[in-house]
N, C-alpha and C positions, 0 to 999 in steps of 0.2 A: 792812510786815512782809516780811522776806525769806523766801520759801517754798522756794527752792532755790538753792544756790550751787555752781558748778562748781569743785571744788577740785583743779584739775590744773595751773594755771599756777604758775610760780615767781616769787618776789619779784623776782628779777633781770630778769624780763621787763617790768617796769613802766618805761615811757619817762620819763626825767627830764632836763630841761635842766640846764646847769651852774649856773643861778641860780634855777631854778624849784623850787617845793615840790610834792610828790606830790599828785595829786588824791585826796581821801579816798574818794570813791565808787569810783574805779578801784582803789584799794588794797584795798577790801573785796571787790570782784568778782574780783580776780586773785590774791589772796594764796593761797599753798599751805597751807591750814589743816591738811592731813594732817601737816605738819611741826611743828605745835604740840605740844609735849610733853604727854603725858596728864596729868601732874601740874603743869600750867601754873600759875605763881604769878600771882595777881591783885593782889598788893601793888604799889602805885604807886611809881615811882622819884622821889625828892624832887628830883632834878636835872632831871627831865623835866616839861614842862608837862602838867598833868592833862587827859586827854581828856574830853569830855562824857560823862556816865554812859550816856545813851541810845546814843551811838556805841559805847562800850565794850561794852554789852550786846549789840549786834548781832553783834559779832565772837565773843563767847563763845557766843551761841546758835547761830551758824553752826557753831562747833566741836562743840557738843552734837549737832547734827543729823549732823555728819560721823561722830562716834563711834557714833551709833545705826546709821547705815547700814553701818558697818564691823563691826557686831555686838559692839562693845566696850562692852557695857552696864554692866559693873561699873565700868569707868573713867569712864563717863558719870555714874554715881551719885556717885563720888568727886568729880568735877568740879563737880557741882551743890553739894556741900558747900563747895567753895572759893568758888563764886559767892556763896553765902549769906554767907560771912565778909566778902566785899567789897561786899555790898549790891547785887549784880547780879541782876536779875529773870530768871526763865525764862519765855520766851514760850509762848503756847498752842500754836503750831506745834511748838515743841521738845517740849512734853509729848506732843503727838499722835504725833510720830515715835518718841519713846522708848517710849510705851505700845504702839505697834504692833510695835516690835522685841521688847519683852518677850513679846508674844503669840506672835510667830514663834519665839522661842527657848524658850518655855514657862518663863520665868524669873520665878517668882511673887514671890520675896523682893524683888528690885529693883523689880518692878512695884508692889508694895505701897508701897515707899518713895516711888516717884515719885507715886503716887496720893495718899498722905498729904501729900507736899510740895505737890501741887496744891491740896488742900483747905485747907492752912494759908496758902496765898498768895492764894486766891480764895474768898471766903465763899460765892458762888454761881457755880460754874463753868458755862460754856455747856453746853447739852444735848449738842452733838456731842462735847465732850471727855469728858463723863461716860459717854456711850455707848461711847467708845473704852476707858475704864477698865473698864466692865462687860464689854466684849468680851474684854479682856485676862484678867480673872478667869475667864471661861468657857473660854477657850483653855487656861488653866493648870489647869483642872479644879476651881477653887475656887468651886463654885456657891453656897455659903453667903455668901461675900463679894459675889458678883455680885448675889444676891437682896437682900442687905442694902442695897447701893448703890441698887438699883432702888426699894426701899421708901423710901429717904431722899430720892429725887429729888422736888423740889417741882413739877417739870414734866417730862412725858415726851412724846415724839413716837412715831410709828409705828416708827421704827428701834429705839427703846428696847425696845418689846414684842417686836419681831421677833428682836432679838439673844438675849434670854433664852429665848424660846419655842423658837427654832431650836436653841439650845445644849442645852436639856433633851431635845428630840426626838432630836438627833444622838447624845446620850449614852445613849439608850434609856430615859430617865426620862419615859415617855409620860404617866403620870398627872399629873406636875407641869406638863408642857407643856400638856396639855388644861385643867387647872385654871386656869392663867394665861390661856389663850386665852378661856375662858369669862368671865373678868373684864374683857375688853375692851369697855367700855360707852361710854366717851367717845371712843375712837379706833376707826375702822373698819379691820378687818384687810384687808390686800391679798392677792393670790393667792399671793405668795411664802410667807406664813405657812402657808397651806393646804398648799402643796407640802412645806414642812419637816416638818409633822406627818404627812402621808400617806406620806412616804418612810420614816418610822420604823416603820410598820406592816408587819411582815415575816413574820407567821405567822398561822395560823388563829385564834388566840386574840384577834387584833386585828380580826377581820372586822367585827363589829358596829360598832365605833368607826369603822372605815373607811367603812362604809355611811352613818353619820351625817355624817361629814365630806363625803362625796360629796353628800348631800342639801343641806347648807349651801352647798357650792360651786355647785350648781344654783340655789339660792335667790338667791345673790348675783351670779349671772350670770357666773361664772368658767369655765364648762365650754365656752365657745367658744374658749378659749385652748388652743392645741395643747399647750403645756408642762403645763398642768393636766390635760388629758385623758390625756396620756401617763402622768403620775404616778398618776392614778386607775387606769388600766389595769394599770400595774406593781403597784399595791397589791393589786388583785384576784388577779393572778397569784401573788404571793408568799403571799397568804392562802389559796391553793388553790381559788379560785372562778373556774374557767376559763370557765364560761358567761357570767358577768357581764363578764369581760375581753373575750370575743368580742363581746358586745353593745356595749360601749363602743367597741371597735375599728370595728365596722360603722357606728356612728353618727357617727364622727369625720368632720367635713367636710374636714379637712386632716390628712394622716398624714405624720409624718416617719419617718426611718429608725429612731429610737429606739422608736417605737410598734410598727413591724413586728418589730423585734428582740425587744421584750418579749413579744409573742405567740409568737414562735418559741421563746423560752426556756421559756415556759409549756408549749408542746406537747412540748418535750424532757423536761420534768419528769414528764409523764404518759406518756412513751414514744410520743407520736403523731408518729413520724418522717416518715411519708408526708405529713402536714399541713405539716410544716416545709418539705419540698421543694415542696409546692404553693404555699406562701406565697412562696418564693423565685422560682418561675416567674412568679407574679403581679407581683412587684416588678420583674422584668425587663421584662415586657410593658408595665407602666404607667410605665416609665422612672424608677422611684425610684432615687435615688442610693444606691449600695451602699457600705457601709463594711466594715472588717475584721471587725467583730462578726458581720455577716450571713454573710460567707464562713466564719468559724470555726464558727458554729452549724450552717450547712448542711452543711459537710464533716463535722462531728461526727455529724450524723444519718446521712449516707452511711456513715460508719465503723461506726456501731452496727448498721446494716442489712446491713453487709458488701457494700454495693453500690458496688463500685469503678468500675463502668461509668458511673454517673451522676456520681460524684465526678470522674472524668476529663473528663466534659463540662463540669462547673463549672470544672475546671482550664483547659479550652480557652477558656471565657468569660473567665477571668482573664487568659490570654495575649492574648486579643482586646482587652481593655481596657488592656493594657500595664502592669499593676500587679504582675506576678509577681515583679518585682525588689524590691518593697517588703517589708520584714521583716514588717509588719503583716498582709500577705496571704500572703506566701511561707511564713511559719512555720505557719499553720493547714494549708497544703497538705502540708508536711513531716509534721506530726502526723497528718493523714488517712492518708497512705500508710504511715506507721509502724503505725498501728492496723489497717490492712488487710493488714499483713505483707509489704509490698512495699518492702524497704529500698533496692532499686535506684532505684525511682521517687522515693522520699523523698530520696535523694542527689541526683538530677537536679534536683528542685524546690529543694533547698537551694542547689545551685550557681548557680541563677538569681538568688538574693538578692544584691543589690549590697553591702549592708552588714548582714550577719547580726548580730543582737543575742544576748544571753545565752539568751533563750528559743528562738531558732533553733538555737543549738548544743545546747541541752538536748534539744530534740525529736530532733535527729539522733543524739546520743549514746544517748538512750533507745531509738531504733530499732535501733542496732547492738547494744545490750545485749539487747534482746528477741529479736533474731535469732541470738543466740549468738556474735556477732563481738566478743568481749570485748577481744581485742588491739587492734582498731580503736578501741574506746572509749578505752582507755588511751593510745593513740597520739595521738588528738585532744586528750585532756586535757593531756598533756605539752606539745603544741604551743600550746594556749591559755595554759598557765602560762608558757611561755618568752616569749610575747608580752605577758604581763601583761594579758590580756584580762579583760573584766568577766565574772565567774562568778556563778552563783546556787545556791541550796540544792538544786534539782532535779538539777543537774549533779553535785554532790558525792554525792547519794544514788545516782545511777546508777553513779558510779565505785566507791562502796562495794560495790555489787552485782556489778560487773565484777571487782573484786579478790577478792570472795568466790568467784566462779566459777572463777577461775584460781589461787586461793590466793596472790595477790600481797601478802604480808603487809607487806613494806617500803613499797611504794607506797601501800597502804591506810593504814598508820600515818602516812605523810607527808601524805596527803590529809586524814586526820582532824585532824592538827595544824594544817594550813593552813585547814581549814574553821572550826576553833575561833577561830583568829586573825582571820579575816574575819567571824566571826559568822554563818556560813552553814550551821550544822548544823540541819537541819529538825527541829523539835520532834516527838518520838515517831517519825515516819516515818523520818527520817534516822538517828535514834538506834537504831531497830530494825534498820535496814540495817547499821549499824556492829556491833551485837551479833552479827548473823549472819555478817558478814565476819570478825570476830576468831575466832568459834567455828569457822568453816570453814577458817580459816588455821591452826588448831591451837592458838590461844591463848585457851582457854576462860577463863583468869584475866583477860585483858583484857576479854573479853566481860562477865564478872561485874562488873568495875569500872565499865564503861559503864552497865550495868543498875542497879547500886546508886546511881549518881549521879543517876538520874532521879527527880525528886520524886514524880511521880504517874504511874507507867507505865499504859498502856492494855492492852487484850487483845492487840494486835499485839506490843507490847513483851514482855509476859509470854510469849507464844507463842514469840518468838525465842529467849529464854534457856532455856525448857523444851526446845525442839527442839535447841538447842546441847548441852545436857547429855545428852539422849537419844542424839544421834548420836555423842557421845564415849563412849558405853557406860556413862555414870554414871546408870543408871536410878533408883536411890534418890533422888539429888539432884533429878532431873527431876520425880519424883512429889512430892517434898517442896515444890518450887516451885509445883507445881500446887495443892497444898493451901493454900499461902500465898496464891496468887492468889485462890482462892475466899474465904478468910477476909478478904481485902482488899476484898471486895464488887465484884470485877471479873468480869464475865460472860465465860466462855470462848466462842470461836466454833468453827466447824467445823474450822478448821485447827489450833486448839489441841488438839483431840482426836486429830488425826493424829499430833501430837508425843507425846501421852500414850500412844497405842497403840504407837508406836515404842518407847517406854520399856518398856511391858509386854512387847512382843515380844522385846526384847534381854535381858530378865531372866527370860523364861519364866513370867511371871505370868498364867497362862491364866484362872484363876477370876476374878481381879480385872478382867481385860480384858473378860470376858463381862458381868460386873456393871456395868461402866462403859458398855458398849454398850447394855445394857437400860435404863439410867437416864438416858441422855443427854437424851431428850425430857422425861421427867417431872420430873427433878431440875434440869436446867440449861437447859431450853427450847431445845435444839438438836436438830433432826430429823436423825438419822443418814442419810447418803447412801451411795452404792455404794462410795465410797472407804473409809468406816469399816468397812463389811462386808468389803471386801477385806483390810483390816488384820487383822480377826478370822480370816478364812480363812487368812491367812499365819501368824498366831500358832498356830492349830491345826496347820497343815501342818509348820511348823518343829519343833514339839514331837512330831511323829510321830503325832498324832491325826488321821490322814488321813480316816477315815470321817466324823468330825465336821466336818472341813473340807468334804468333799463334800456332806454334808447341809445345811450352811449355804449352799452355792452353790445347791442345789436349792430351799431354802425361803425365801431372803431375798426381800424385796419389790421386787426389781429383776431385770431380765434380766441374767444374768452377762455381763461383758465379757471382753476378752482378758486383762486383769490378774487377774481372778478365777481363770481356769483356769491362768494362769502361776504364781500363788502355790501352787496345788495341785500343779502339775507340779514346781515347785522342791522342795517337801517330799517328793514321791515319789522324786525323784532323790537327795536326801540319805538317805532311809530305804529306798531300793531296793525300792519297791513298783511292780513292772512293770505289774500289772493296772490299778491306778488311774491310773498314769502314762500309760498308753496312752490311756485315756479323756480325761484332761486334755489330752494333746497333740493328739488328734484335734479336740477342741472348740476349742482355741486356734488351730490352723492353719485351721480352718473360718472363724473370725472374722478372723484375721490371717495369711494364707498366706505372708507374707514376714517373719515374726518369726524372726530368726536365733537368738535365745536359745532358742526352742522346739525347734529342730533340735539345738542343742547339748545341751540337757537330755535330749532323746530319745535322742541318740547315747550319752550316758553311761549311760542306763538299759539299753540293749541291751548296751553294753560290760561293765557290771557283772554281767550274766547270761551273758556269754560268747557272745552272739548276734552274732558278727562279720559274718555275712552281712547281717543286718538293719541293723547299724550302717553297713555299707558302702552300703546303699541310702539311708540317711539322708544320708550324705555326697554321694551321687550326686544326690539331689534338691536339695541345697543348690547344687551346681555347676550343675545345669540351670536353676535359678531365678536364677543369678548373684547369690547373696546375699553381700553384703559388709558386715561390721560396721565400725563406726568403728575406725580404727587405734588399737590400744592404745598409750598414751603415759603415761610416768611422768616426774615432774620433781622436782628438789630445788633449793633456793636456798642458795647458799654465798656469803657476803660480799656479799649484794645482787644476785648474778648468778644467773639461772635456767639450769639445766642440764637439757635434755630428752633422754629416751631412748625408743626404740621397740623392738619385739621384734627381737632379734638385732642391735642397733645396734653398729656398729664405727666410727662417724664421729667419735666424741669424741676430742679430742687426747690424752687419757690412756686410750684404749681398752685398750692393752696392760696397764697397771697394773690397770684395772678387772677384766679377765678373769683376771689373775693372782690377784687377791684372791678372785674367785669360786671358783677351783680349790681354795682352802683349805676350802671348804664343799661336800663331796660327800654331805651328809646325805640329801637327798631321793632321790637315785638309788639309794642302798643300802638305805634303810629303808622306802620307800613303794612297794609293788609294784602299786598300782592304776594302770590306764591310763585317765585321764579326759580328755575334750576340754574345753577352756575357750574363752571368747570370744576369747582371744588366738590360738587355734590353728585358726581356721576355714580358713586357707589352708595349713596344714601337711600334710605327707605322713605318714600315720599310723605307718608303721614307724620313722620317724625321730623321732617325738614325744618319746620318753624322752630322747634325746640333746639335745633343744632346750630342756629345762626351764630350764637355767641362763641362757637368753637372754631370758627374760621381762623386760619393761621395769622392773618394780619391783625385780628382783634387781640389775639394772645400776645403778639409782639408789641402792640400799642399799650396794652395793660402792663406788660413788663417794663416798658419805657417809662410809664407813669410812676411806678413804684421804685425805679432805679435812678431817676434823674432828678435834679433840683427843680423845684417848681418854677415855671417860667422858661426853663430851657427847652429848646426845640427837640422834638423826637423824630428821628429819621429811621424809617424801616424800608425793607426791600422785599419784593415778592416775585417769584419766578413765573407766575401766571397773571392774567388780567384781573384787576380788582373787581369784585361784584358790586352791583348797585347798592345792596344792603350795607355792605362794609363801607362803601363810599359815604353813605348817609351817616353811618355810625361815626366815622372819623370827623365829619363835619360837626356832629353833635358834641363829641368829646372836646374838640377845639373850642367850641362855644362855652361849654360848662367849665372847663379847666383854665381857659385862657392861654393854654400852651399851643404853640405852632406844631402841627404834625405834618411831616413830609413822607409821602408814600411813593416809592418807585415800583410800578408794576411792570409787566412785560411790554406795555405799550409806551408809557410816558411817566412823567412826574406829576404828582398832585400835591399842591401846597395848601393845607387847610389852616385858615386863620379866622377866628371869631365866627365860626359856623359857616364859612364860605370856602369854596375851593377855587384854585387858580384856573381850573378848566371851565368854570362857569357852568358846571353840570353838563358840559358838552364833551363827553368823553366816550 
């Protein structure tokens, strides 16, 4: 029986003399059967002497094997039918190859056809080929067919039992696997069957069964085998029985890297990070061969402990071993430095990797995203795309987050389409990132489309769409979605309530917000933290109920932080309460002496009361402390190109047209007599402040939008800081005069300006 034929030679390569006939054995061995048409006719030619049937069958079976190895399983099935018509038998080896290929391709229908053909051709097929058919059914997920075949077998060997038991265990059908295992009376199970069952026990509910399997393994003398001991150790770790796992580990006469790693994973699960490091040091001392899993877990422990010093020592050991250039080791190093907040070290570790894979790139991109270097994220992504590099779902999720931060709608939409095409949209996590991206890019309609396309959203996904509606000022819709979430039996988390309180805040629903805070624990099982109390403090403060805001600071079950006092100070600035504002400012600066916003708000309080001397002292303190806020920047995307503006920017090629357009709107200078400092103005000279209002970055972006878009088209701009009151009034005025909708996303929320009104109702 031919078990393998090398089908690479051409028929032309067969040496033939002028009067010789081709050697038939050589013909079979060298023929290029890949060139045989898939629909090969098996009808004999009357003008050609008929070849012996056995010889003809050898060639046809070689072709069958060739088709199976090429994955042309449908064509193989059709070819078998042609062989039947010509009376050519299929060999057992061909059946074996075909069944194995059906297993690999999970092609159940053709697999059934081949099995039925086998049974019709052989009344009692050999055990090995029946095992092969049973394995095919298991791989295709047809356990009923597999078990039926198992029951019909007149004779079974150890492999027969092992195939079905292992398949049940692997599929999580532990009850069926154990029941079948208990029926093994005539055949003694080997240690591999124990391993297959033990590997399927992955939680505390399986612990008792795991203990019974452990006892049987001891009884049958399998516990001296390293692979069995390691599997038992893993079972105890997964079932949450750390003490038993440690006992097994200590009693092992021989320990491999898998056993060490399993115990490390167990320690990480119960947050015993110091023990992880101790195990690593013991491995080094005992000369245990380390693999990438050991380095990954150890570096993860260092990251969780925020112990960069020990992590750097491990990095040194990696360099000493000369394996830092391997992606399997270099990638965990990049991830470690990213989690420690050291993007520079992460970049250096990445640059050492000789052939970074998609996980290496993902770790680096995540690092840039977490450190706020979003432009670098997008730059790397574009480079990978141009090189047609292998990407993964984590990379796309990070890109969605980066596009969300910089409001890069065009690139985000392109990445979305590309991720769908490649099948790399991470279920729920990636989809939630997309919802946030579209919402923060000003396309709440797209965010809703993504959300509604998700069959079963989780609490993260619900939170994303609720927050999107809240930040767009659509509080009623945000609260409606929250009620819909609860009715869908999805439990909210702590972040969900931040989004809900944001909706309450922007709509001035004070009573409802307080009721929600009071019922979080009893009704929803979520304990409120200081962030939720800060939301309530802010809700009171913005509504002018400053005394209640102060009372909440004093009586909440947490020590007030800088944000607590900043919320109160913001309300005092809005409602001009100097007395409480001074208390809030003093406490805020005590906790955070370098908070620029605190000085800005305090300056405005003094200015609103005409206390110019005190206001000057505030400015002096800012100068003495060398306080510098992030530079105010606004940007707008026109035809896929980003246009950025800073305060007083005159570098744009169309600067003259922009400032000419601004001169058409003198509204704020003539109608608003208040002199208030904003975060844009920390470096301005106060007497000139009024003349510089037109230079604020969002005004420049709005003006550019007016001269660059069709009349009537909405203008959407983005700003990295909170919009000031003057520019807010300016946008309202422009929307009324021009009739164009203006959308501004600042650091806090979206403002939709239409016909002289803002979606925030001036409650921002």
